[in-house]
C-alpha positions in Angstrom: 49.6 50.8 107.7 50.1 54.5 108.1 47.6 56.8 109.7 46.7 60.3 110.0 46.7 62.2 113.5 43.9 64.9 114.0 44.8 67.5 116.5 44.0 71.1 117.2 48.0 71.9 117.5 48.7 75.6 117.6 51.5 76.8 115.2 55.2 76.6 116.2 57.3 79.4 117.3 60.9 78.1 118.2 63.1 75.5 117.1 62.1 73.0 119.7 58.5 72.8 118.7 59.4 71.9 114.9 58.5 68.3 115.3 60.7 66.1 113.0 57.5 63.6 112.7 55.7 66.3 110.9 58.2 66.3 108.1 57.4 64.1 105.1 60.1 61.6 104.2 62.8 63.0 101.9 62.3 60.8 98.9 58.5 61.6 98.9 59.4 65.5 98.8 62.5 65.2 96.8 62.8 68.6 94.7 60.5 70.5 96.6 61.4 73.4 99.2 59.2 72.7 102.2 59.1 69.6 104.3 56.0 70.2 106.4 52.3 70.1 105.0 50.4 71.1 107.9 46.7 71.8 107.5 45.7 75.7 106.6 44.8 77.9 109.5 41.4 78.1 108.7 40.9 74.4 108.9 39.0 72.9 112.3 41.7 69.9 112.4 45.3 69.6 111.9 46.5 66.6 110.1 49.8 64.8 110.1 50.8 61.5 108.7 52.9 59.2 110.8 54.0 55.6 110.6 52.2 53.4 113.1 55.0 50.7 113.0 54.3 48.8 109.8 56.6 51.0 107.7 54.1 51.5 104.9 55.1 55.1 104.5 58.0 53.8 102.5 55.7 52.6 99.9 54.2 56.1 99.2 55.1 57.8 95.9 56.9 61.0 95.6 54.6 64.0 95.6 53.6 65.0 91.9 52.4 68.4 90.8 48.9 68.6 90.5 46.8 71.4 88.5 43.3 72.8 88.6 42.0 75.0 86.1 39.9 77.9 87.7 37.5 80.0 85.7 38.3 83.2 87.6 35.7 86.1 87.5 38.1 88.9 87.9 41.9 89.2 87.1 43.2 92.6 88.2 43.7 92.8 92.2 43.6 96.0 93.6 45.5 97.4 96.7 45.9 100.1 99.1 49.0 99.5 100.6 51.2 102.5 101.3 54.4 100.9 100.8 54.0 99.4 97.7 54.7 101.3 94.4 51.5 100.0 92.5 47.9 99.8 93.2 47.0 96.8 90.9 48.5 93.5 90.0 47.4 90.3 88.0 48.2 86.7 89.3 47.6 83.9 86.6 48.5 81.1 88.8 47.8 80.2 92.4 50.6 78.3 94.2 54.3 78.3 92.8 56.1 75.2 91.7 59.4 76.9 92.4 59.1 76.1 95.8 61.1 79.0 97.4 60.8 77.9 101.3 60.6 81.7 102.1 58.0 82.7 100.1 55.8 85.2 101.7 52.6 84.2 99.3 52.4 80.7 101.0 49.8 81.7 103.6 47.3 82.7 100.6 46.9 78.9 100.0 45.2 78.5 103.4 42.4 80.5 102.0 42.0 77.4 99.3 41.7 74.9 102.2 45.2 73.9 101.4 48.5 73.8 103.2 50.7 76.7 103.0 53.8 73.9 103.0 53.9 71.2 100.3 50.3 72.0 99.1 51.4 75.4 98.0 54.3 73.9 95.5 52.3 70.9 94.3 48.6 71.8 94.3 48.3 74.7 91.9 45.7 76.5 90.1 45.8 78.0 86.7 43.4 80.8 85.4 43.0 79.9 81.5 40.6 82.7 81.0 43.1 85.5 82.2 43.8 87.3 79.2 40.0 87.3 78.3 39.2 88.6 81.7 42.0 91.4 81.4 40.4 92.6 78.1 37.0 92.8 79.8 38.2 94.8 82.7 40.5 97.1 80.7 37.3 97.9 78.5 35.1 98.9 81.5 33.9 102.6 81.3 36.1 105.0 83.3 39.0 102.7 83.6 42.2 104.6 84.3 45.5 103.0 83.2 48.3 102.7 85.7 51.1 100.1 85.8 50.2 96.5 86.3 52.4 94.6 88.5 52.8 90.8 87.6 54.8 88.4 89.9 54.1 90.2 93.1 52.6 87.0 94.8 53.3 83.8 92.6 55.6 83.6 89.9 54.2 84.1 86.3 56.8 82.1 84.7 56.9 79.3 86.8 57.0 75.9 84.9 53.3 75.6 84.3 53.7 78.7 82.0 55.7 76.5 79.7 52.5 74.7 78.6 49.6 77.3 79.6 51.4 80.2 78.0 49.0 82.5 80.2 51.4 85.4 80.3 52.1 85.4 76.7 48.3 85.9 76.1 48.4 88.7 78.7 51.2 90.3 77.4 49.7 90.5 73.8 46.2 92.0 75.5 48.4 94.7 77.0 50.4 95.4 73.8 47.2 95.6 71.9 45.9 98.2 74.0 49.1 100.2 75.0 48.9 99.3 78.7 52.2 99.4 80.8 53.4 96.4 83.0 56.0 95.8 85.3 57.2 92.1 85.7 59.0 90.3 88.6 60.4 86.6 88.2 62.7 84.2 89.1 62.6 82.2 85.8 64.7 82.6 82.8 61.6 81.3 80.8 60.8 85.2 80.7 63.3 85.3 77.8 60.6 83.1 75.5 58.5 86.4 75.2 61.4 88.9 74.3 59.6 89.3 71.0 56.5 90.9 72.6 58.5 92.7 75.4 61.0 94.3 73.0 58.0 95.8 71.0 56.5 96.9 74.3 59.8 98.4 75.2 59.9 100.5 72.2 56.9 102.4 73.3 58.1 102.5 77.0 55.4 100.2 78.3 57.4 97.5 80.1 60.2 96.7 82.5 61.4 93.5 83.8 63.0 92.5 87.0 64.8 89.3 87.7 64.8 88.3 91.4 68.1 86.7 92.1 68.5 85.6 95.9 72.1 84.2 95.6 74.9 83.2 93.4 75.5 80.1 95.4 74.1 77.3 93.3 74.1 74.7 96.2 72.2 77.2 98.4 69.8 78.3 95.4 68.7 74.6 94.9 68.0 73.9 98.4 66.2 77.1 99.0 64.5 77.5 95.6 64.6 74.0 94.1 62.8 74.5 90.9 63.4 78.2 89.9 66.1 78.9 87.6 69.4 78.7 88.4 71.5 81.9 89.2 73.5 81.9 86.2 70.5 81.4 84.2 68.5 84.4 85.7 71.8 86.5 84.9 71.7 85.3 81.5 68.0 86.3 81.2 69.0 89.9 82.5 71.7 90.0 79.5 69.5 88.8 76.9 66.4 91.2 77.7 68.8 94.1 78.2 70.6 93.4 74.8 66.9 93.4 73.5 66.3 96.8 74.6 64.2 96.1 77.6 64.5 98.0 80.8 65.8 95.3 83.4 66.6 95.4 86.9 67.6 92.7 89.4 65.8 92.3 92.9 67.6 90.6 95.5 64.5 89.3 97.4 64.8 88.3 99.9 67.9 89.3 101.7 68.6 86.7 104.4 70.9 87.9 107.3 73.9 85.9 107.9 73.0 83.5 105.0 72.8 85.7 101.8 73.6 89.2 103.0 77.3 88.7 102.4 76.7 88.5 98.6 75.2 91.8 98.2 78.1 93.5 96.5 79.0 90.5 94.3 75.4 89.9 93.1 74.9 93.6 92.2 78.1 93.7 90.5 77.2 90.7 88.4 73.7 91.8 87.7 75.1 95.3 86.3 77.8 93.4 84.1 75.0 91.5 82.8 73.1 94.6 81.9 70.8 95.5 84.7 69.9 99.2 85.1 68.3 99.2 88.4 68.3 97.2 91.8 66.1 96.8 94.7 65.9 94.6 97.6 63.3 93.1 100.3 64.4 91.9 103.7 63.2 88.2 104.7 59.6 88.2 105.3 58.1 85.5 107.5 54.3 86.1 108.0 52.2 83.4 109.6 53.0 79.8 108.3 56.1 80.7 106.6 57.9 81.3 109.9 57.6 77.6 110.9 58.5 76.4 107.3 61.6 78.5 107.1 62.9 77.6 110.5 62.4 74.0 109.8 64.4 74.3 106.5 67.0 76.1 108.4 67.4 73.2 110.8 67.5 70.7 108.0 69.8 72.7 105.5 71.9 75.0 107.6 71.6 74.1 111.4 74.8 75.7 112.3 73.2 79.0 111.2 70.0 78.8 112.7 70.2 80.7 116.0 72.6 83.5 114.3 70.1 83.9 111.4 66.9 83.9 113.8 68.5 86.3 116.3 69.2 88.8 113.5 66.0 88.4 112.2 64.1 89.0 115.4 66.6 92.1 116.1 65.1 93.8 113.0 61.7 92.8 113.3 61.0 94.0 117.1 62.0 90.8 118.7 59.5 88.6 116.7 60.0 86.3 113.5 57.9 89.3 111.5 56.3 92.4 111.9 53.8 93.6 109.5 53.9 97.3 110.2 53.5 99.6 107.0 57.0 100.9 105.8 59.0 98.4 107.8 57.8 95.0 106.7 60.1 95.1 103.7 63.1 96.6 105.1 62.9 96.1 108.8 64.3 98.3 111.5 67.4 98.7 113.7 71.2 98.9 113.1 71.7 95.6 111.1 68.7 96.5 108.7 70.0 100.2 108.6 73.5 98.5 107.6 71.8 96.4 104.9 70.2 99.1 103.4 73.3 101.3 103.5 75.4 98.7 101.9 72.9 98.0 99.2 72.6 101.6 98.2 76.4 102.1 98.1 76.9 99.0 96.0 74.1 100.1 93.7 75.8 103.4 93.2 79.1 101.9 92.7 78.1 99.7 89.9 75.9 102.4 88.0 72.4 101.0 89.0 69.6 103.2 90.0 70.8 106.4 88.3 67.7 107.0 86.4 64.5 105.3 87.5 62.3 104.1 84.6 58.6 105.7 84.4 56.5 103.7 82.2 54.0 105.4 79.7 50.5 105.5 80.3 49.4 108.0 77.5 49.0 105.5 74.6 46.5 103.3 76.5 43.3 102.6 74.1 40.5 100.6 75.6 40.0 97.3 74.1 36.8 97.3 72.0 35.9 93.7 72.4 36.1 93.1 76.1 33.1 91.4 76.6 31.5 94.4 78.4 27.6 94.5 77.8 27.0 98.0 75.7 24.0 100.3 76.8 20.9 99.9 75.1 20.4 103.4 74.7 
C-alpha cells in the first residue's frame, strides 16, 4: 500500500534539499510541468506520498485536470504596483493547465488551500459569470475607464477556454461599451477571436502580446508542456497582425544560460511575423516557484543547474528572488544590464518599439444593464 507522510518540513533552498522521493512518478505526471506537489504554505501539515514497499504507487492513474466552477463576486482586480503599466486586470481562471514550470502565479494557489506545484496545473477554477460581473462593475457610477490587462496572472486562452469561451464573452462585453483591453497569452487559441479583436482594433481598443520564451521546441515542451508550440505562437502573431490588430512579443521570462542566447533570433522571428512591439521579463522565482524550478532544472538540464542558478542569484542580490519594486522584472547587476542592452539593441535593429500604441479610452459608454440597483429617487 502507499502512505502519506505528514511533516512540518520547511521549504527547500538548494539542490541538495530537493528530495527525489518528493517527486510524483513520471507516468503519473506526464504532460505536466511540475514534478512536486507539496502542500501550500498556509497549511499546518506538509503531505508527501511515498511507497511503503508494496509497489502500489505503480497502480495509481495519471493525474487528470479537474475543473471547479467558481461563482465570483468581483472580476476586476486592482493593483497599485509602481512598476506595472496597468492598474486593473481580469483573470477568468485560477490555475493554468499550460503548466509552465517557472510561472510566478503558482504561489497564488496556496490561497485556495492547494499546492502551487501540480495542483496549480491540474486543479483549476473557472468563473462562468465573469462577463456578467464585468458589465456590472463597468456600470457602477463613477467608473473611470483605463486599459484592463488580461493574462497577467494565468493564461486566459489556456485549454479550458476552448469549452468555456469566457474570453469571448468578456471581449464582447468590452467591445459593446468601447472599453480598451491589453491581452497577454502563450496560446494560438487567441486567433479564434480575431473577428472581435479586429473590430476593436479599428476603434483602437485592443492590443495583443504573444509570450514566446524559446524557439526550441524540445525545451518548450519540457518547460511549458501544454502551451502552444513556438511556431504556433509566431503564426498567431502573423494572423493577428494581418487582421490589423496591434501585436507584440513578450519574451517572458528570459532565463539566463538557458534562453538568453535566443534574444536576437526570437525578436527577429517575431518581427518577421508582424510584431510591432517587444518586451521582456527576467525569470522570477517567488516563494514556492524557486523549488519547483530548481527541481525542474535538476531533472531536465542538470548540466546547466549551477550555472543558471549562479547567474540568477547574481542578478537577485545573492538570492533566488528579490521582490523589490523596479528590479523584480529586470534584476540588477552587470549580467542583467547586458540582457537589457542586448534586448534593446535587437528590438531597434528589427524595427520593434518604434512607436508605442496607446489605446483609446474616450469612446467608453457605461453598460445600461449591468445589474446595478438604481436609486429610488
